[in-house]
Every structure is written in C-alpha cells, then in structure tokens.
N, C-alpha and C positions, 0 to 999 in steps of 0.2 A: 496425901497428894503424890508421894513417891510411888505408891502402889498403882495409882491411876496412870501415872506417867509410864511405868514399866509395863503394865498390862496392855496399854494401847500403843506402846513403842513410840511415844511422841518424839523423843530425841532422834531415833533412827529415821523417822519420817520428816524431820526438819520442821516441827511445829511445836506448839505449846498449848496449855490449857486455855489461855485467853483467846488465842486465835481460833481454837476449836469452838469456844463458846460463841464468839462473834459469827462464825460460820454457821453454827447451829441455829442461832437466832435469825440469820439471813435466810436459811432454808425454810424455817418455820414461817417467816413472813411471806415467802414466795408461795408456800403450799397451804397457808391457812384458809384459803377459799374453800377447800374441800369440806371443812367443818360445816359450812352453810350450804354449799352446792349439792354435795352427795346426799345428805338427809332430805333436802328439799326434793330431789329427784325420786328418792325412795318413797317419800310420803305420797307422791302422785300415784304410786302403785298400791297404796293402801296400808303401808307400814307407818305406824305412828311416828311423827317427827322426832319426839324425844327419844324413843327407843332406837330409831335409825341413827340419831346423832351419837348416842352412847356406844352403839356397836361400831360405827365408823371410827370414832376416836380411840376406843379400846383396841380395835384391831390394828389401827395405825401405830399405836404405842407399842403393843406387844411384838408385832412383826418387825418394826424398825429396830427395837432393842435386840431382837434375835439376830438381825443382820449385823448390827454393831458388834455384838459380843462374839458371834461365830466367825465373822469374816474380817472384822476390824476395818471395814470400809464405810465411807460416809453416804451410803445409799439409803434412801427413805422409801418406805412402802405405804400404800394407801389404796383404797378401792379405785380401780380404773374407771374413768367416766364412761368409756365405751361399754364396759361390762355392766355398769350401773344402768345405763340407758336400755340395754337389752333386757336385763333382769326386771327392771321396774315397768317400762313402757310396753315392751313387746310381750314378755312372758306374763307377768302379773296383770298388766293392763289388758292382755288378750285372754284372760280367764284361766291361765295356767295356775294351779294351786301353788302356794308358797313352798310346801315340801318338795314338790316336783322341780320347781325352779332352783331351789337350793341343792337338790340332788344332781341337777345338771352341772352346777358349779363344782360340786364335790367330785364328780366323775372327771371333769376337766382337770381338777387339781391332781387327782390320782394319776391321770395320764401324763401330766406335766412331771409328777414325781418319778414315774417310771422312766421317762425320757432323761431326767436329770441324774437319777441315781444309777441307772444302767449304762450311762455313757453313750446313749444313742442320739445325742444332740445333732451330730453331723449328718446322721441319716435323715432326721426330720427336716433339716435345712435343705437336703438334697431332693426329697420327694415332693415338697410343697412347691408348686410352680411359682416362679419369681413374680409374675403379674398378680397372682392371688395373694401373695404375702403383702404386696403393696396396696392392692385395691380393697382388701378387707378393712384396713384401717381408714382408708379414704371414705369408703361407703359409710362406715360407722361415724366418721367425722361429720359428713353431711346430715346423717341421721340426728346427731347431737345438735347441729346448728338449727335444723328444722324444729327440734323440740324447743330450743331457746326462742325461736321466732314465734312459735305458737304460744308459749307461756307468756310472752310479752304482748300478745295480741296483735303483733305486726302482721302475721299470716293466720288466716282462719279458713275453715272449710266452707265452701259454698254448696249446700245440699242440692240446690236446683240444677246447677251445672256439673256437680260432682267433681269439682276441682278446688285447688287451693287458691285463694285470692288475698289481697291486702285487707287487713281489718281496718278499724278506725284509727288511722295514723295520727289523728289529732287528739286522741284520748290521753288522759294524764299518764296512764301506765305506759303506753307506747312511747310517748315523748320522753318519759323518764328513762325507759330502756334505751332509746336512741342516745340520750345523754351519757348513760353508763357505758354503752358500746364505744363511743368515741373517746371516753375517758380511758377505757382499757387500751384502745389503739394508741392513744397519746403516751401512756406510761410504758407500754411495751416497745413502741418505736424509740423512745428515749432510754430504753433499757433500765428503767427505774426498778430497783430491788423492791420486791413486795408490791409492785405496781398493780397487780390484779386485785389483791385484797384491798388495797388502798382505793381503787376505783369502786369496789363494792361498798366500802364504808362511806365514801363521799356521796355516792348515789343514794344510799340509805338515808343519810342526813338530809339531802335535798328533798327526799320524799316526805319528810315530816311536815313541813308547811303545806305541801301539796295534798296531804291527806292520804297518801299511799302507804307510808310507813306508820304502823300503829305501835305506839310506845307501850312497853310492858309495865305492869304494876310493880315489879321488883326486878332487881339486877341479878341476883344469885339464886341458885336452886341446886338440889341434889340431882345427880344423873338419872335419866329415865330408866325404868326397868327393862330387862331384856328377856324375861321369862317366856313371853309369847314367841320369841324368835329362836330360842335355844333348842337345838336338836330337832328342828323341823326338816327332816330328811325323808324323802321317798325315792330311794335309789332305783327300785324296781320300776316305778312309774317313769323315772327319768331315762330309762333304757329304751323307751319306745322309739321306733325308727323316725317318727315325726319330729323328734327333738335332736336328731343327729346334727343337722346344720347349726343348731345353737351351741352344741358342744364344740363344734369347730369354730364358731363365732367367738366363743370364750377362749379356747385354747390357742388358736393361731395368733391373734393380736397379742395375747399375754406372752407367748413364747418369743415371738420376734421383736416385740417392743422391749421386752426385758433384755434380749440379746443386744439390740441396738443401743439401749440406754447404758448398759454396762460397758460396752466398748466405747461409746461416745464420751461418757463421763470419765471412764477410765483413761482415755487418751488425754482429756483435759487435765486430769490429775497427775499424769505422767506414770501411770501404772503399767502401760503396755510394754511388751518386750520388743525386740528388734523385728520380729515377724508380725507385729500388730496384734498379738494375742494377749489376753488378760490372765496373768498367772492366778490360779486359784478360782477361776470363774465358776468351777463346779460347785464350790461352796455357796456362791451367790445364787446359783440356780436351785440348790438344795433349799435355801431359805424361801425363795420366791415361790417355789412349787408347793412347799409345805404350808406356806401362808395361805394360799388359795384353798387348799384342802381344809385347813383348820378354820378359816373364816366361814366356810360353808356351814359349819356346825352352828354358827350364830346367824344364819340367813344373810350373810354378807356376800356381796358380789365379788368377783375376782380381784384379789389383792395383787398389785404389781409394783415394780420399782419405778419411781417417778423421775422423769427427766429433770424436774425442778431440783434434783439433788446437785445438779451442776452449779446452782446458785451458791451453795455452800463451798464447793470446790473453788469457784471463782473468788470467794472471800478468804481463801487460804486453807480450807479443810483438807486434811490428808488421812485422817483415821476415823475409826468408828465412834470416837468420843463426840464428834459432831452430831452423829445420829442420836446418841444418848441425850445430848442437850435438846435436840429437836423434839424427841419423844417427851422429855420432861415438860417442855412448853405446851405440848398438846394436852398433857394432863390437866393443865389449868383450864382449858376450854370446857372440860366436863362440867364445871360448876358455874358456867355463865350461859347456860342454855337459853334463859330469857332474852339475853342480848343477841344471841344468834337467831332466835326465832323472830325477832323484830325485823330482820332483813327481808324485804319484800321480794317477790318473784321478779319484779322489774329491775332489781339490782343484781340478781344472780343470772337471769336469762342472758344478759350481754356476755357473761363469761362463757356460757355454753356456745353462743353464736361465734365468738372469737375462736375458741379452742376448736370447734368444729370446722370452721373455714381454714384454720391454720394446718389442720391435719391433711388437707388436700395437697400440701407441698410435696408429699411423698410421690405423687404421680410423675414427677420428673424422673423417677428411677425406672419407669416403664420403657421398654424397647419399642418405640413407635415404628420401627422398620420391620417388625415381625408380627404378622396378623395373629399368630397363635399366642402372642403375649398381650398386645394392646386391646384386642377385641374382648377377650375374657375379662380384662380389667374394667373396660367400659361397662360390660354387662353386669358385673358385680356391683359397681357403684350405682348404675341406673336402677337395677332391680331392688337394691336396698332402699333407695330413696322413693321410688315409685310405689313400691308395695309396703313401704314403712315397716320393713322387716329385713334385718341383716341376714337372717338365716336363708331367706329366699335368694338374696344376692349371692351368697357363697355357693349355694346349691346350683344356681343357674350358671355361674362362672365355671364351676368344675365340669359341668356337662359340656359347655361350649368349648372349654379348653381341650378336653379329651377328644371331642369330635373333630376339632381343627387339627389336632396331631394325627389323627387317623386319616383325615381327608388329605393332608399334605404328605402322607406316607412317612411321617417323622415320629411314629409311635415308639420307636426304640430309644428315643432321647430321654424318656421318662421311665421311672420305676413302675412295675406292673400295678402297684398299689394305687397309683393315680387313677387308673381305669376302674379299679374296684370301688374307689370312692365315688367316681362318676356314676357308676351303676347304682350305688346306694342312694345317690342324690335323685336319680330318676325315680327310684322307689319312693323317696320322700315326697316328690311331687304327686305321685300316684295316691299316696296316703292323704295328702292335703286335699287333692281333688275329691277324694271319697268323703271328706268331711263337709 
C-alpha cells in the first residue's frame, strides 16, 4: 500500500486510495456505455461484434494504464465515437478495405505523434482555421446522431423521393428508442452519475417483454479472438489522395478534443497554472498520440482522451490511481460479452442521438460576425450530413475558407499551408469525381 501511495503521490495530491477507487468506479460507470456502443457500431462495418468488443476493451485498458503510469493523471482513453463512425460507416461501409482504413488511422496517429514529440502543437493550433476546428466536431456529431436515428428506425431512406423521411414511429423498436432517448435526457439533465449506461440498461430490460431484447443462453464467455484484426495495415493504400480528408477527419478532432479535454478536466482538478496552462501536458499528448498509432495495429479507430474523465475528478480523483481502478473494472467486461450482446440497437441508438446532438454546442464558439469563419463552418456541417461523409465536409470547408480569405484580401492572416491544404482538397474532389 505504501508503495502505491508513494508512486502515485497520493498525500501530495491530497487524496487517498479509497477516494481514488470511488472516483475510478464513478468514471467507469460514466464510460461503460462504450463497451456496448463502440462494438455495435464497428459490427455495422463488418467487424464481428465479439472481436470488436475485445479490441475496444483491451485498447481502453492498455492506453488508460499507460496514461496513469506515465502521467499520473486520471485521464481515461477509449475509441472516440466520431472516429468509430467514420471508420465503420463511411470507410468500411463505403467499400474501403479494412487494412486501408486501419492505415489511415495509423498515419493519423503518426502525424499526431510528430506533433506531440516535436513540440509543434502551437503551430498546428495556429494553422487550422478556428471555424474548421469547431465545425469538424459538429459535423461528425450530426453524422453520429443520424446514425442513431437510422439504427432506431426513426429515420429511413425514401428511394422514390431520394430523401430521408420518418420511418414507422409506431414500431416497437422506434418506441423503445424514444423511451431510451428521454431516459438519457432525464439522467443527463439531473446530472446522474453513470446516467447514460443506466439508461441503456433500463431500456434493455424494458425491451425484454416487448420482444426486442433477446436473452442470451449464458452469462459469461471468454473474450472474442482478434487474429483477423491484428496487423491489418495497408499504409501505401492509405496514402492515396482520395483519403486525405479522412486523415484530417481523424486527426483534427482527436488533436483538438484532446487539447480541450486535458485543459477542461485539468482546470476542474486544479492542475492548471496561473497562465491557464497544464504542466506536463506534453506527456498526456505523448500517450494519446501513441495510443492511436498502437490501436491501429489492432484495427481500432482513433483512441482519444474522454471528457467523461471529469466524472472521476468530480468524485475526488487527483491521480493516475483512478485510471488504474477504471482500467481494472473494464477488465471484468471482457468476460461478460453475452450480457453486452443482448443490448439491442434500440437501447444504444439513443446514446448516439444524444451525444451527436450535444456535440453541436461547440457552434457557439464560431465568430458569426466574420463571413470567413461562419460560412466555412456551415459548409463543413452541411456537407458532412448531406453527403453522409465527414471527409467531404472538411474538404469543402477548407476550399471555401481559403477562397473567402483570398476574396476579402485577408490571405496574409493565415499560414501558407492553409492554401496548400485547400488545393489538395480541390484535387480530392477531382479524384472523387473521377470515380
């Protein structure tokens, strides 16, 4: 016990083992939904659910432990839902081979590692237009919400009119999804710890008498194999120009959401200095960037630091011991896959809908008095959702942004690389049109 206290510097941080355990359990309860939601999304792209769950949990455990031991901070990592959506629905669902999709994630991770280890974080912050930083996440958020609505059968495609319309809102699946969605809203509005996973579990139970939830024949099982997912990398194929927007779609949200989460949770924990900086933030970026690169070797989408880490901080967490306890609890989920697989889509879809809509709150950061900022933001969001492709949204937004800067004679406000990216996005559209 004394070694644990000394290693994690519990006394110096004004905490103890009991407090860190409670905080770890709180964080786990808040994040447990990823065990059901992420594999469910990946399975839609053709990856077996059991294998996807094993990879999701193992990557969450290993990268969270790395964060705990290397930084002594209570930050938890897991596959980001935005990257999972792009990886599964856009890439794999669009016919992109798994090795190429994993290769794109790998390159994104390497790029993040270069930014993190070479100390050029401030340069990246400066060259990416503010409106693009915000709108990428918002566009992906709407993309996630639409996926949830489609999975629940609330929104369906009308082939005759070539538009999206309401599905059968009176169907059992749709009604159960509505019930689950309002449960999520209820628990979130009341700030109930673990409210999202609680809503998923209640919705799953309600689905039993309705015939939506299919009970498993057994409760426990060994983790699914990952042989088919290991080292599925085609880096050469991933370097094709047509995949550049997806590289940005992985990198930009990961980089800036990580930065925002670290500073936000860091402020909550009292880590920030008088200038608002997080001491040792480089170490956090080292882990986050290496996690993405390492995860790609297991065909895992981008791993990122979760904002739900704040739940543990709110419960009293101050050190990496919280993350260790959280990782330990995730280990247990590996052996209850039958219980996880019984969770119906109608129970997980509401989570996607809520998280997707909640991500739109970032739009308040856009400068609506500057056409070079708000219009590219709108274009990014609109093109992402209208084309059902986040890569198209980013590409279009970068082109519009560069054009508006040139049109208003304000091109000197940005680094020259912004215009180079815009030109490459035009080439991307040329390649897409050629297909």
